[in-house]
N, C-alpha and C positions, 0 to 999 in steps of 0.2 A: 527479417531474422528474428527467431523466437528468443525471448529473454525472460530472466526472472529480475523483477524490481522489489525489494525490501521495503515495505510500509515500515519504517524502523521505530521501535520502542524508544522512549526517551527516560533517560537516567535523572532522577531528581535528587536534590539535596533534602536535608531536613525541613527546609521551608516550601517544599515541592516546587523549587525553581530548578531549571536545568542545571547539572553539575557537568562542567565542560571537560573535566578531566577524565570524569567516568564514560562519558559519552565518546570521547576518544577512543576508548577501549572498544567499545561496541562497534564503532567505525572500522577500526582496524580488523576486529573480528569478521566483519561482514565482506569486506575488501579482500582479505586472506582466504575466505571461503568462497570466494569467485562469483558473487553477485554481479549482475549487468548494470545496476542501478540502485538508488536509495530514494525512496520519498520520504522527505523530512517534514514533521507534524502532520502526518494523516492521522486516520482513527486511532491506530496503535500507538501513535505518539502522544495522547492524552492532550490534545493541544486545547483544549476548551478552557482551561484556567490561567490561559497565558495572555497577557496585555498585547496590544500590538506592538510596542516596542520590544518587549520580550520576544514576540516572534520574529522581528526584524533581526534582532542583535543573534538569535540562534541561528537563523538562516545564513547571516554571515560568517558566523563561527563554522559552520559546515562548509560553506565555501571555500574558506581559508584553510581549513584542516585537511579537507580532502584533495584540494589541491589538483584535481584533474585525474585522480586515480580511478573514479567512477563516475557514471552519468548523476546528476541529482535533480529531482523534482521535488517542488514545495507544495504542501497542503496549505493553500492561502484563503479557503472559507470562512466566513464568519457571518455572524447575523447582521452587522452592520455592512451594508454595501458599499459604502465608501472605504472603509478599511480593506474590504476585500480587493477592490481595485488598487488602493494604494500599495499593499502588500504584493499583488500579482506584479504590479510595474517595477516594484523593487527589486524582486528573486530576478526578475527577468534582466535587470539592470547589473545583478551581480553575476550572472552566467549560469543561471538554472536552465535545465531544458524546455521547462515551461511550468506555468502554475495550475494545479489541479484543484477545482473548487467543487465542494460538495454544496448543494441547493441549501437555501435557508429552511430551517425546521420550525416548528411549531404551528405557524398558519399553514393550512392547506393551500396545495398550488394544482391547479388544474393544468392541462397541457398549454392553453394561452399563456398562463403565468409563468410555466416554466421557459416557454419560448422567449416570452419578454424579458426574463431575469437574465437569460445566458446570451441573448442577442445584444442587450445593452452592455453586459460585462464584456463580450468578444470585443465590441467596438470601442470599448475604453481600455483595453489591455493591449499594450504595444508590444506583442510576442505571441510565443505559443500558448494555447489555453487548452486544459484538458477538463472533461467533465466527469465528475464522480457521482456516479448513480449509486444509492445506497438506501433503497425505499424503507429498510428496517428502522434506519434511523431518522430518515427525514420526513416519512409518510407520503412520499410520492415518488413517481418512477417516469422516466422519459420514455415516450414511445417511437416506434421507429419514423413515423410521419414528421413528428418534431424534430427528432435528430437530423433527418436529411433536410429539413429546410433550414436550420440553423448551419449545418456544414456548406450548404450551397450558398448562403448570403454571407458567410464569415470564415474565409481561407485560413485565418489563424486558429480556429477550433481543430487541432490535430490529433486528438484522441479521445477516449473514455474508459474508465474502470467501471465495470459493471458488477456491482455485489448483489447478485440475485440468487435465490434458491432455484430458479428455474432458468438453467443454461439456454434453452431455447429462445430466452428474450435475447440473448446477447447475439444469437444466430438471426435473429429479425433486424436487429440494430445494423449488422454487418452488411446484410442485403441491402438495407437501406441506403447506406453511403457506398456502394460498390461503384468504383471508378474514381474515388476521391482517396488522397494521400491521408491514410487515417490509421491511427493505431489503437487497436481494440485490446483492452486486457481483461481477463477474468479477475474478480474481487477476491474468490475463494479458490483456495490452492488444489482441491480435487476437480476443477472444471478446465484445468490447463490444457488437457489434451483435446477437450471439446471445444475449447476455444481455438486452438490452432486449426482445426478441421473445419471451422466456421471463417476462417480467414484472418483471425486475429494474431497477436503478436507474441502471447503470453501470459504471464500473471504478476500481479502485484499482491502476494501472498506473505502473510504474516509468519508463517512457519518457516520462512527462510530467516527469521531473526534467529531461531534456535539451532536449525540444521542448515546452514548456507552453503555446505559441502554436498549436501546430497541435493538440494535444488539446482546447485550449478551444475552438478554431474547429469541430472537430467535434461536439463536444457542442452548440455553437450552431447548426450546421447541422442537427443532429438534432431539436433542439427547434423550428426553423423549419420542419421538415418539407421541407428542401431537397434532395432525393433525390440528385440530380447531384451536389452538393457533398460531401454524406455520404459517397458512395461514393468520390469521389477522394481525401478525405482519410482515410478509412478505408483505403483502398490504401496511402498514404504511411505509417501505422503499421504495416501488414504488411511493408512493404520494411526497417522497421527491426528487426523481430523478431530477425534473426540476431544482433544485438548481444548478446542475452541469452546465446549460447552460444560466445562468443568466448574466455570466460575463466572460470575455476572460480567465481569471486566476481564477478559483474557489477558491483558497486557500485564497485570502483576504474575501470573501464573508464568508467563513466557519469560519475564526476567529472572523469576525464581529457577527456572530451568536452564537460562542461559548462566546465571552464576554456578549452576551445578555442573555445567560445561567449562566452566573455568574462566569466564569473562568476569572481570573485576567490576561489580557494579553494586549499587544498593538496589534490593529488591522492594524499593518503595513506589508506590502508585499515587495517583491522584485522588484526594478526598471525593467521595466516601468509599473508594475501592480499595482499601489498603489493608484489608484483613482476609483472612483464608485460613481455614482448619487444616492442620496437619494432615489429616487423612486425606483430604482432597489433594494435596501436594503430593503424598508418597504415592498415590495413584496415578497421577501425571508422570512422575519421576519414573516409575516402572513401566509406563507406555513408551516413554521417551529411550529408557535404556534396552528395552528390547528391540526398538527400531534400530538403534546405533549398533546392536550386535548383529542384527540381521544385515545390515549395511556393510560391516566389516568383513561378513563371510562372502559377499558376492564381489569383494576388491581384489 
């Protein structure tokens, strides 16, 4: 069944630590908006500045506050392999659907190293593992043969988020794992329909932070096989895609736009991404307002 999972933004206090009360507002906004799941501390969540203990505490907070209202996934990737293993097992023990792990960055990884990394990780994690393939951030990309081998040897590798500019890569990955129980997600919102036609299950798309109701409406229309509404709603998502490229770190912009929509949170981002010109914000706000008005017209 197709789904939209939100790689949720993180509301920070003045010390750039998670503000739990403001994050409750975000959680309620997303659940009320109808998303199918939330990925905590993915790229949109600006996880890089948090310690292992801070991540653990934040994951526990999410489980406690969500209380089963939607499915939860945890971004547990770290440059330290042992921290990644420990956090992955901790979130599985808390009740998360699984741990989603981005590969290590800085040092180059060829396909042999990618296999060794995820094979060892899968054997150390006592539950569901999802691979996060994001070559623009890590400098490496998993190929179909590597994924096929990993899935055949590790039945707890249950899925992959493919954040790639060329969606044909996702299709090749799906062909490689054909016959296995596997959830393939697109990492870019505008690849949702392509992902489904390739056998995937939907999208882990950050625009659902800002317009969860449009995204959940799109998923519902797809499930209902309402072709006309699916295409209209998909077009609205495509019109929002320029928001990603208006600032070097879109998380700050998305928080500002969520605040514009009435979510009570600080529009503070992790250092050094805490600045934005008013001109950029106003252009983004205008794009969002136009799309919201279009959405209201088709309801």
